[in-house]
N, CA, C and O atoms as a GROMACS GRO file, in nm:
protein
  324
    1UNK      N    1  -8.256  21.234 -15.262
    1UNK     CA    2  -8.199  21.329 -15.354
    1UNK      C    3  -8.073  21.387 -15.292
    1UNK      O    4  -8.077  21.439 -15.181
    2UNK      N    5  -7.963  21.378 -15.362
    2UNK     CA    6  -7.837  21.430 -15.313
    2UNK      C    7  -7.792  21.544 -15.401
    2UNK      O    8  -7.753  21.522 -15.516
    3UNK      N    9  -7.796  21.665 -15.349
    3UNK     CA   10  -7.755  21.782 -15.426
    3UNK      C   11  -7.614  21.828 -15.392
    3UNK      O   12  -7.574  21.939 -15.426
    4UNK      N   13  -7.539  21.743 -15.324
    4UNK     CA   14  -7.401  21.776 -15.289
    4UNK      C   15  -7.389  21.841 -15.152
    4UNK      O   16  -7.278  21.857 -15.101
    5UNK      N   17  -7.501  21.880 -15.094
    5UNK     CA   18  -7.495  21.938 -14.960
    5UNK      C   19  -7.486  21.826 -14.856
    5UNK      O   20  -7.487  21.708 -14.891
    6UNK      N   21  -7.478  21.864 -14.733
    6UNK     CA   22  -7.468  21.764 -14.626
    6UNK      C   23  -7.606  21.704 -14.600
    6UNK      O   24  -7.663  21.724 -14.493
    7UNK      N   25  -7.657  21.631 -14.697
    7UNK     CA   26  -7.792  21.576 -14.686
    7UNK      C   27  -7.799  21.462 -14.585
    7UNK      O   28  -7.909  21.426 -14.542
    8UNK      N   29  -7.686  21.405 -14.548
    8UNK     CA   30  -7.687  21.297 -14.450
    8UNK      C   31  -7.698  21.349 -14.308
    8UNK      O   32  -7.722  21.270 -14.216
    9UNK      N   33  -7.682  21.477 -14.287
    9UNK     CA   34  -7.693  21.534 -14.154
    9UNK      C   35  -7.582  21.491 -14.061
    9UNK      O   36  -7.606  21.464 -13.943
   10UNK      N   37  -7.460  21.483 -14.111
   10UNK     CA   38  -7.347  21.437 -14.029
   10UNK      C   39  -7.325  21.524 -13.907
   10UNK      O   40  -7.268  21.479 -13.808
   11UNK      N   41  -7.369  21.650 -13.914
   11UNK     CA   42  -7.354  21.737 -13.798
   11UNK      C   43  -7.446  21.697 -13.684
   11UNK      O   44  -7.431  21.747 -13.572
   12UNK      N   45  -7.541  21.609 -13.710
   12UNK     CA   46  -7.635  21.562 -13.608
   12UNK      C   47  -7.609  21.417 -13.569
   12UNK      O   48  -7.698  21.351 -13.514
   13UNK      N   49  -7.489  21.368 -13.595
   13UNK     CA   50  -7.457  21.228 -13.565
   13UNK      C   51  -7.364  21.219 -13.444
   13UNK      O   52  -7.307  21.319 -13.400
   14UNK      N   53  -7.352  21.099 -13.391
   14UNK     CA   54  -7.265  21.072 -13.278
   14UNK      C   55  -7.146  20.991 -13.326
   14UNK      O   56  -7.162  20.896 -13.402
   15UNK      N   57  -7.027  21.029 -13.284
   15UNK     CA   58  -6.906  20.956 -13.317
   15UNK      C   59  -6.905  20.828 -13.234
   15UNK      O   60  -6.878  20.831 -13.114
   16UNK      N   61  -6.934  20.716 -13.298
   16UNK     CA   62  -6.941  20.588 -13.227
   16UNK      C   63  -6.810  20.554 -13.159
   16UNK      O   64  -6.809  20.487 -13.056
   17UNK      N   65  -6.699  20.598 -13.215
   17UNK     CA   66  -6.569  20.573 -13.156
   17UNK      C   67  -6.558  20.635 -13.018
   17UNK      O   68  -6.498  20.575 -12.928
   18UNK      N   69  -6.614  20.754 -13.000
   18UNK     CA   70  -6.611  20.820 -12.870
   18UNK      C   71  -6.694  20.739 -12.770
   18UNK      O   72  -6.654  20.724 -12.654
   19UNK      N   73  -6.808  20.689 -12.813
   19UNK     CA   74  -6.893  20.609 -12.724
   19UNK      C   75  -6.822  20.479 -12.686
   19UNK      O   76  -6.825  20.438 -12.570
   20UNK      N   77  -6.758  20.416 -12.783
   20UNK     CA   78  -6.687  20.290 -12.758
   20UNK      C   79  -6.570  20.311 -12.663
   20UNK      O   80  -6.537  20.223 -12.583
   21UNK      N   81  -6.506  20.428 -12.671
   21UNK     CA   82  -6.396  20.458 -12.579
   21UNK      C   83  -6.441  20.457 -12.434
   21UNK      O   84  -6.360  20.432 -12.345
   22UNK      N   85  -6.569  20.483 -12.410
   22UNK     CA   86  -6.622  20.481 -12.274
   22UNK      C   87  -6.643  20.338 -12.224
   22UNK      O   88  -6.657  20.318 -12.104
   23UNK      N   89  -6.645  20.239 -12.312
   23UNK     CA   90  -6.674  20.100 -12.275
   23UNK      C   91  -6.579  20.045 -12.169
   23UNK      O   92  -6.625  19.970 -12.083
   24UNK      N   93  -6.449  20.076 -12.170
   24UNK     CA   94  -6.362  20.023 -12.064
   24UNK      C   95  -6.408  20.063 -11.924
   24UNK      O   96  -6.379  19.991 -11.828
   25UNK      N   97  -6.478  20.175 -11.911
   25UNK     CA   98  -6.530  20.213 -11.780
   25UNK      C   99  -6.626  20.107 -11.728
   25UNK      O  100  -6.633  20.083 -11.607
   26UNK      N  101  -6.698  20.043 -11.818
   26UNK     CA  102  -6.791  19.938 -11.777
   26UNK      C  103  -6.717  19.816 -11.726
   26UNK      O  104  -6.767  19.744 -11.639
   27UNK      N  105  -6.599  19.791 -11.779
   27UNK     CA  106  -6.522  19.674 -11.739
   27UNK      C  107  -6.448  19.696 -11.607
   27UNK      O  108  -6.424  19.600 -11.534
   28UNK      N  109  -6.411  19.820 -11.577
   28UNK     CA  110  -6.334  19.849 -11.456
   28UNK      C  111  -6.421  19.868 -11.333
   28UNK      O  112  -6.373  19.856 -11.220
   29UNK      N  113  -6.547  19.897 -11.354
   29UNK     CA  114  -6.636  19.925 -11.242
   29UNK      C  115  -6.732  19.809 -11.222
   29UNK      O  116  -6.781  19.749 -11.318
   30UNK      N  117  -6.759  19.777 -11.097
   30UNK     CA  118  -6.853  19.669 -11.067
   30UNK      C  119  -6.993  19.727 -11.050
   30UNK      O  120  -7.011  19.826 -10.979
   31UNK      N  121  -7.089  19.666 -11.114
   31UNK     CA  122  -7.227  19.712 -11.108
   31UNK      C  123  -7.314  19.601 -11.050
   31UNK      O  124  -7.298  19.484 -11.085
   32UNK      N  125  -7.405  19.637 -10.963
   32UNK     CA  126  -7.501  19.541 -10.910
   32UNK      C  127  -7.622  19.531 -11.004
   32UNK      O  128  -7.685  19.425 -11.012
   33UNK      N  129  -7.653  19.639 -11.073
   33UNK     CA  130  -7.772  19.644 -11.158
   33UNK      C  131  -7.735  19.674 -11.303
   33UNK      O  132  -7.649  19.757 -11.331
   34UNK      N  133  -7.801  19.605 -11.395
   34UNK     CA  134  -7.780  19.633 -11.537
   34UNK      C  135  -7.824  19.776 -11.570
   34UNK      O  136  -7.765  19.841 -11.657
   35UNK      N  137  -7.925  19.824 -11.500
   35UNK     CA  138  -7.973  19.961 -11.523
   35UNK      C  139  -7.864  20.063 -11.494
   35UNK      O  140  -7.856  20.166 -11.561
   36UNK      N  141  -7.781  20.036 -11.394
   36UNK     CA  142  -7.670  20.127 -11.362
   36UNK      C  143  -7.567  20.128 -11.474
   36UNK      O  144  -7.511  20.233 -11.505
   37UNK      N  145  -7.544  20.014 -11.535
   37UNK     CA  146  -7.453  20.009 -11.651
   37UNK      C  147  -7.509  20.092 -11.765
   37UNK      O  148  -7.436  20.166 -11.830
   38UNK      N  149  -7.637  20.078 -11.790
   38UNK     CA  150  -7.700  20.155 -11.897
   38UNK      C  151  -7.686  20.304 -11.872
   38UNK      O  152  -7.659  20.380 -11.965
   39UNK      N  153  -7.704  20.346 -11.749
   39UNK     CA  154  -7.691  20.487 -11.712
   39UNK      C  155  -7.548  20.536 -11.738
   39UNK      O  156  -7.528  20.649 -11.782
   40UNK      N  157  -7.450  20.451 -11.712
   40UNK     CA  158  -7.309  20.486 -11.733
   40UNK      C  159  -7.278  20.513 -11.880
   40UNK      O  160  -7.186  20.588 -11.911
   41UNK      N  161  -7.354  20.452 -11.969
   41UNK     CA  162  -7.336  20.476 -12.113
   41UNK      C  163  -7.426  20.589 -12.161
   41UNK      O  164  -7.381  20.678 -12.233
   42UNK      N  165  -7.551  20.586 -12.122
   42UNK     CA  166  -7.650  20.681 -12.175
   42UNK      C  167  -7.627  20.825 -12.133
   42UNK      O  168  -7.635  20.915 -12.217
   43UNK      N  169  -7.599  20.848 -12.008
   43UNK     CA  170  -7.582  20.985 -11.958
   43UNK      C  171  -7.465  21.058 -12.026
   43UNK      O  172  -7.481  21.174 -12.065
   44UNK      N  173  -7.348  20.994 -12.042
   44UNK     CA  174  -7.238  21.063 -12.111
   44UNK      C  175  -7.269  21.098 -12.257
   44UNK      O  176  -7.222  21.200 -12.308
   45UNK      N  177  -7.346  21.014 -12.324
   45UNK     CA  178  -7.381  21.046 -12.463
   45UNK      C  179  -7.460  21.176 -12.466
   45UNK      O  180  -7.434  21.262 -12.550
   46UNK      N  181  -7.557  21.190 -12.377
   46UNK     CA  182  -7.636  21.313 -12.374
   46UNK      C  183  -7.551  21.434 -12.337
   46UNK      O  184  -7.570  21.542 -12.392
   47UNK      N  185  -7.457  21.417 -12.245
   47UNK     CA  186  -7.376  21.531 -12.204
   47UNK      C  187  -7.269  21.568 -12.307
   47UNK      O  188  -7.237  21.686 -12.321
   48UNK      N  189  -7.215  21.471 -12.378
   48UNK     CA  190  -7.108  21.499 -12.474
   48UNK      C  191  -7.158  21.540 -12.611
   48UNK      O  192  -7.085  21.602 -12.688
   49UNK      N  193  -7.283  21.507 -12.642
   49UNK     CA  194  -7.337  21.537 -12.774
   49UNK      C  195  -7.467  21.616 -12.760
   49UNK      O  196  -7.575  21.558 -12.750
   50UNK      N  197  -7.456  21.749 -12.758
   50UNK     CA  198  -7.574  21.834 -12.737
   50UNK      C  199  -7.684  21.816 -12.842
   50UNK      O  200  -7.800  21.845 -12.814
   51UNK      N  201  -7.649  21.770 -12.960
   51UNK     CA  202  -7.750  21.754 -13.065
   51UNK      C  203  -7.836  21.629 -13.044
   51UNK      O  204  -7.938  21.613 -13.111
   52UNK      N  205  -7.795  21.542 -12.953
   52UNK     CA  206  -7.871  21.420 -12.926
   52UNK      C  207  -7.978  21.452 -12.823
   52UNK      O  208  -7.949  21.499 -12.713
   53UNK      N  209  -8.104  21.425 -12.859
   53UNK     CA  210  -8.214  21.450 -12.769
   53UNK      C  211  -8.255  21.328 -12.690
   53UNK      O  212  -8.314  21.338 -12.583
   54UNK      N  213  -8.223  21.211 -12.744
   54UNK     CA  214  -8.262  21.085 -12.680
   54UNK      C  215  -8.166  20.975 -12.722
   54UNK      O  216  -8.122  20.970 -12.836
   55UNK      N  217  -8.133  20.887 -12.627
   55UNK     CA  218  -8.047  20.772 -12.657
   55UNK      C  219  -8.104  20.650 -12.586
   55UNK      O  220  -8.145  20.658 -12.470
   56UNK      N  221  -8.106  20.538 -12.657
   56UNK     CA  222  -8.151  20.412 -12.599
   56UNK      C  223  -8.031  20.318 -12.589
   56UNK      O  224  -7.958  20.299 -12.686
   57UNK      N  225  -8.013  20.261 -12.471
   57UNK     CA  226  -7.900  20.171 -12.444
   57UNK      C  227  -7.956  20.035 -12.406
   57UNK      O  228  -8.046  20.024 -12.324
   58UNK      N  229  -7.900  19.931 -12.468
   58UNK     CA  230  -7.937  19.794 -12.432
   58UNK      C  231  -7.814  19.724 -12.376
   58UNK      O  232  -7.709  19.722 -12.440
   59UNK      N  233  -7.828  19.668 -12.258
   59UNK     CA  234  -7.720  19.593 -12.194
   59UNK      C  235  -7.763  19.447 -12.186
   59UNK      O  236  -7.872  19.416 -12.138
   60UNK      N  237  -7.677  19.358 -12.234
   60UNK     CA  238  -7.707  19.214 -12.234
   60UNK      C  239  -7.604  19.143 -12.147
   60UNK      O  240  -7.484  19.165 -12.162
   61UNK      N  241  -7.651  19.058 -12.059
   61UNK     CA  242  -7.564  18.978 -11.973
   61UNK      C  243  -7.587  18.832 -12.008
   61UNK      O  244  -7.693  18.778 -11.979
   62UNK      N  245  -7.488  18.766 -12.072
   62UNK     CA  246  -7.509  18.629 -12.119
   62UNK      C  247  -7.510  18.523 -12.009
   62UNK      O  248  -7.572  18.418 -12.025
   63UNK      N  249  -7.442  18.549 -11.899
   63UNK     CA  250  -7.436  18.449 -11.791
   63UNK      C  251  -7.500  18.508 -11.665
   63UNK      O  252  -7.458  18.612 -11.615
   64UNK      N  253  -7.602  18.438 -11.616
   64UNK     CA  254  -7.669  18.484 -11.495
   64UNK      C  255  -7.684  18.368 -11.397
   64UNK      O  256  -7.695  18.252 -11.438
   65UNK      N  257  -7.684  18.399 -11.270
   65UNK     CA  258  -7.698  18.297 -11.166
   65UNK      C  259  -7.845  18.287 -11.126
   65UNK      O  260  -7.891  18.357 -11.036
   66UNK      N  261  -7.915  18.200 -11.194
   66UNK     CA  262  -8.055  18.173 -11.161
   66UNK      C  263  -8.075  18.022 -11.160
   66UNK      O  264  -7.991  17.948 -11.211
   67UNK      N  265  -8.185  17.978 -11.103
   67UNK     CA  266  -8.212  17.835 -11.088
   67UNK      C  267  -8.259  17.766 -11.215
   67UNK      O  268  -8.279  17.645 -11.215
   68UNK      N  269  -8.278  17.838 -11.321
   68UNK     CA  270  -8.321  17.776 -11.446
   68UNK      C  271  -8.229  17.818 -11.559
   68UNK      O  272  -8.158  17.918 -11.549
   69UNK      N  273  -8.231  17.743 -11.665
   69UNK     CA  274  -8.144  17.772 -11.778
   69UNK      C  275  -8.203  17.885 -11.862
   69UNK      O  276  -8.317  17.877 -11.907
   70UNK      N  277  -8.124  17.988 -11.881
   70UNK     CA  278  -8.163  18.101 -11.966
   70UNK      C  279  -8.045  18.138 -12.054
   70UNK      O  280  -7.930  18.111 -12.020
   71UNK      N  281  -8.074  18.199 -12.166
   71UNK     CA  282  -7.967  18.239 -12.257
   71UNK      C  283  -7.904  18.371 -12.215
   71UNK      O  284  -7.804  18.414 -12.273
   72UNK      N  285  -7.961  18.435 -12.117
   72UNK     CA  286  -7.909  18.562 -12.068
   72UNK      C  287  -8.024  18.655 -12.032
   72UNK      O  288  -8.142  18.622 -12.049
   73UNK      N  289  -7.988  18.772 -11.983
   73UNK     CA  290  -8.088  18.873 -11.950
   73UNK      C  291  -8.042  19.006 -12.011
   73UNK      O  292  -7.923  19.027 -12.036
   74UNK      N  293  -8.137  19.092 -12.033
   74UNK     CA  294  -8.102  19.223 -12.086
   74UNK      C  295  -8.194  19.329 -12.027
   74UNK      O  296  -8.302  19.300 -11.976
   75UNK      N  297  -8.147  19.452 -12.035
   75UNK     CA  298  -8.226  19.566 -11.995
   75UNK      C  299  -8.207  19.673 -12.102
   75UNK      O  300  -8.097  19.691 -12.154
   76UNK      N  301  -8.315  19.742 -12.132
   76UNK     CA  302  -8.309  19.852 -12.228
   76UNK      C  303  -8.359  19.976 -12.158
   76UNK      O  304  -8.465  19.975 -12.096
   77UNK      N  305  -8.282  20.083 -12.168
   77UNK     CA  306  -8.319  20.208 -12.102
   77UNK      C  307  -8.304  20.322 -12.201
   77UNK      O  308  -8.207  20.328 -12.277
   78UNK      N  309  -8.401  20.412 -12.200
   78UNK     CA  310  -8.396  20.530 -12.285
   78UNK      C  311  -8.378  20.653 -12.199
   78UNK      O  312  -8.447  20.671 -12.098
   79UNK      N  313  -8.284  20.736 -12.239
   79UNK     CA  314  -8.253  20.859 -12.167
   79UNK      C  315  -8.281  20.976 -12.262
   79UNK      O  316  -8.244  20.972 -12.380
   80UNK      N  317  -8.345  21.079 -12.211
   80UNK     CA  318  -8.376  21.194 -12.296
   80UNK      C  319  -8.355  21.323 -12.218
   80UNK      O  320  -8.349  21.324 -12.095
   81UNK      N  321  -8.345  21.430 -12.292
   81UNK     CA  322  -8.326  21.562 -12.231
   81UNK      C  323  -8.457  21.612 -12.175
   81UNK      O  324  -8.462  21.721 -12.119
   0.00000   0.00000   0.00000
């Protein structure tokens, strides 16, 4: 039901553009662990957006150096207040 008020809750959303702007930091810094990359994204979202109580970040690495053929590896981490 839309009564013309802010029923979408835009005041409780995250500006994806701001999050994407942080992505170059991931390219400039070398990480040994995928979990560290996830932390680099997740922690700033919580600090920059006080209305966010929890954020889940998934990092996917398509090329890995292992002895068997894999399509990639990923890690998912959830950060909360």
